[in-house]
C-alpha positions in Angstrom: 46.8 39.5 0.0 49.6 36.7 -0.9 52.9 37.6 -3.3 54.4 35.2 -5.8 57.6 34.9 -5.1 60.1 35.5 -8.9 62.9 33.7 -9.8 66.3 34.7 -7.8 68.1 35.1 -11.7 64.8 36.6 -13.4 62.7 38.8 -11.5 60.3 38.7 -14.4 59.3 35.5 -14.3 57.3 33.7 -11.6 59.3 30.8 -9.5 58.2 27.5 -10.2 60.6 26.1 -7.7 63.0 26.6 -4.9 66.6 25.5 -4.7 66.8 21.6 -1.8 69.7 23.3 -0.4 69.5 27.6 0.2 65.8 27.6 -0.9 66.2 29.9 -2.9 63.4 30.6 -5.9 63.7 29.7 -9.2 62.0 29.6 -12.2 61.9 26.4 -14.7 65.2 27.7 -16.9 67.1 28.3 -13.6 66.1 25.0 -12.2 68.5 22.1 -12.0 66.7 18.8 -11.4 68.3 15.5 -9.9 67.5 12.2 -8.0 68.3 14.7 -5.3 66.2 17.1 -5.9 65.6 20.9 -6.8 69.2 23.3 -7.4 69.9 26.6 -8.2 73.5 25.6 -8.4 75.9 22.2 -9.2 77.9 23.6 -5.5 74.1 23.4 -3.9 73.6 19.6 -5.5 76.9 18.3 -4.5 76.6 19.5 -1.2 73.9 18.3 -1.0 75.0 14.9 -1.7 78.0 14.9 0.3 75.4 16.0 3.0 73.5 12.5 2.3 75.7 10.8 1.7 77.5 11.5 5.3 73.9 11.3 6.7 74.0 7.6 5.2 76.9 6.6 6.6 75.6 7.6 9.9 72.8 5.8 10.0 74.5 2.4 9.4 76.7 3.5 12.0 73.8 3.7 14.9 72.4 0.6 16.5 69.4 -0.7 15.6 67.7 -2.6 18.2 66.5 -6.5 16.8 64.1 -7.9 16.6 63.3 -9.7 20.5 64.3 -6.5 21.6 60.7 -6.0 23.3 60.5 -9.4 24.4 63.5 -9.1 26.2 61.6 -5.4 28.0 58.6 -7.7 28.9 60.6 -10.6 30.3 62.6 -7.8 32.6 59.3 -6.4 33.6 57.2 -9.3 34.3 60.5 -10.1 36.6 60.5 -7.4 38.6 57.0 -8.0 39.3 57.6 -10.9 40.8 60.4 -10.0 42.8 58.4 -6.8 43.9 55.6 -9.7 45.0 58.8 -11.9 46.6 59.9 -8.9 48.5 56.8 -8.0 49.4 55.5 -10.9 50.7 58.7 -11.4 53.0 58.5 -8.1 53.9 54.7 -8.9 55.7 53.1 -6.4 54.0 49.5 -5.7 54.3 48.7 -2.2 53.7 50.0 0.8 52.4 52.0 1.5 55.6 53.4 -1.3 55.6 55.1 -0.5 52.6 55.8 2.6 53.2 57.9 0.9 56.6 59.1 -1.8 54.2 60.6 0.8 51.8 62.0 3.1 54.2 63.7 -0.7 56.1 65.7 -1.0 53.1 66.7 1.9 52.2 68.1 1.8 56.1 69.8 -1.0 54.9 71.4 0.4 51.9 72.2 3.2 53.7 73.9 1.4 56.3 75.6 -1.1 54.0 
């Protein structure tokens, strides 16, 4: 059976919300309601504002992909496939075992390199 939450400051009152920062239950009288959320104290409100400001600054510093990024990936993938086809044709690959032999030759050439 669920138990109702009681205000941390007024144990006889039912809690109508919780502090965004520390999650303690609060009644209507104890809540500090701001744009950032509901808080139990000015301290929790202040700390949350500092946190949100820092998170915003970090978000600005994050490198975001440009709109052409997926197109670039597609072009690279196509070039890799074309290069693989050319290598397979040059290597005379006609079957899976030929492909394995080609890979072994490439690896051995790299090792000797």
